[in-house]
C-alpha positions in Angstrom: 75.0 55.8 188.4 75.4 56.0 184.6 74.6 52.4 184.1 71.3 52.8 186.1 70.3 55.7 184.0 71.1 53.8 180.7 69.1 50.8 182.0 66.2 52.9 182.8 66.3 54.6 179.4 66.5 51.2 177.7 63.5 49.9 179.7 61.4 52.9 178.7 62.3 52.6 175.1 61.9 48.8 175.1 58.5 48.8 176.7 57.2 51.5 174.5 58.3 49.6 171.3 56.7 46.2 172.3 53.8 44.7 170.5 50.6 44.2 172.5 49.3 40.7 173.3 46.0 40.0 171.5 43.9 40.2 174.6 45.1 43.8 175.2 43.9 45.0 171.8 40.6 47.0 172.0 37.8 46.3 169.4 37.3 48.8 166.7 33.8 50.2 166.3 31.8 48.2 163.7 28.2 49.2 163.0 25.6 46.6 163.7 23.8 47.8 160.5 26.3 45.6 158.6 24.5 42.5 160.0 20.9 43.6 160.5 19.8 41.8 157.3 21.5 38.5 158.4 19.3 35.5 159.4 20.2 33.7 162.6 21.9 30.9 160.5 24.0 33.6 158.7 24.9 35.3 162.0 26.1 31.9 163.4 28.1 31.2 160.3 29.7 34.7 160.4 30.5 34.4 164.1 32.2 31.1 163.4 34.3 32.6 160.6 35.2 35.7 162.6 36.2 33.6 165.6 38.4 31.4 163.4 40.1 34.4 161.8 40.5 36.1 165.1 42.2 33.1 166.6 44.7 32.9 163.7 45.6 36.5 163.9 45.8 36.4 167.7 48.3 33.5 167.4 50.5 35.7 165.2 50.2 38.7 167.3 51.0 36.8 170.5 54.1 35.4 168.8 55.2 38.9 167.8 54.6 40.2 171.4 56.5 37.3 173.0 59.4 37.9 170.5 59.5 41.6 171.4 59.5 40.8 175.1 62.5 38.4 174.6 64.4 41.1 172.5 63.6 43.7 175.2 64.8 41.5 178.0 68.0 40.6 176.1 68.6 44.3 175.4 68.2 45.2 179.0 70.4 42.3 180.2 73.1 42.8 177.7 72.8 46.6 177.2 72.6 45.7 173.5 70.5 48.7 172.3 70.4 47.5 168.6 68.2 44.6 169.6 65.5 47.1 170.6 65.4 48.3 167.0 64.1 44.8 166.0 61.0 45.0 168.0 58.0 45.3 165.7 55.5 47.3 167.6 51.9 46.9 166.5 51.6 46.3 162.8 49.0 44.7 160.6 47.9 41.8 162.9 46.9 44.2 165.7 44.8 46.3 163.3 43.1 43.2 161.9 42.5 41.9 165.5 40.9 45.2 166.5 38.6 45.1 163.5 37.7 41.4 164.0 36.8 42.0 167.6 34.6 44.9 166.6 32.9 42.7 164.0 32.4 39.9 166.6 30.8 42.4 169.0 28.5 43.7 166.3 27.4 40.2 165.3 26.8 39.3 169.0 24.7 42.4 169.5 22.6 41.7 166.5 22.2 38.1 167.6 20.9 39.2 171.0 18.5 41.6 169.3 17.1 38.9 167.1 17.1 36.3 169.9 19.4 34.1 167.9 21.2 31.3 169.7 24.7 32.0 168.5 
């Protein structure tokens, strides 16, 4: 019975400490006013840049999330609680991904308003 309780406690702590995968991160609010003065060409260029940056940050975030999942699984399997302390949680990549997603959303909204093929 004690091992079951310990395993449950480790599971709760482990899952709570895991970093999110990039697709699970919600976009931050970014005002479309930042892009209202952009031409269609500038909007397309900005979307390309933001998409590239998002992809790079998403790769890092997904590696962090995968590492956290491995550490959590190892901790649960081995009851090695100190491994749970190495999980990173959501740090800078997640914040940047959220902001980039918000920027992409704002660029897409302005592109639609201006009838730009982006």
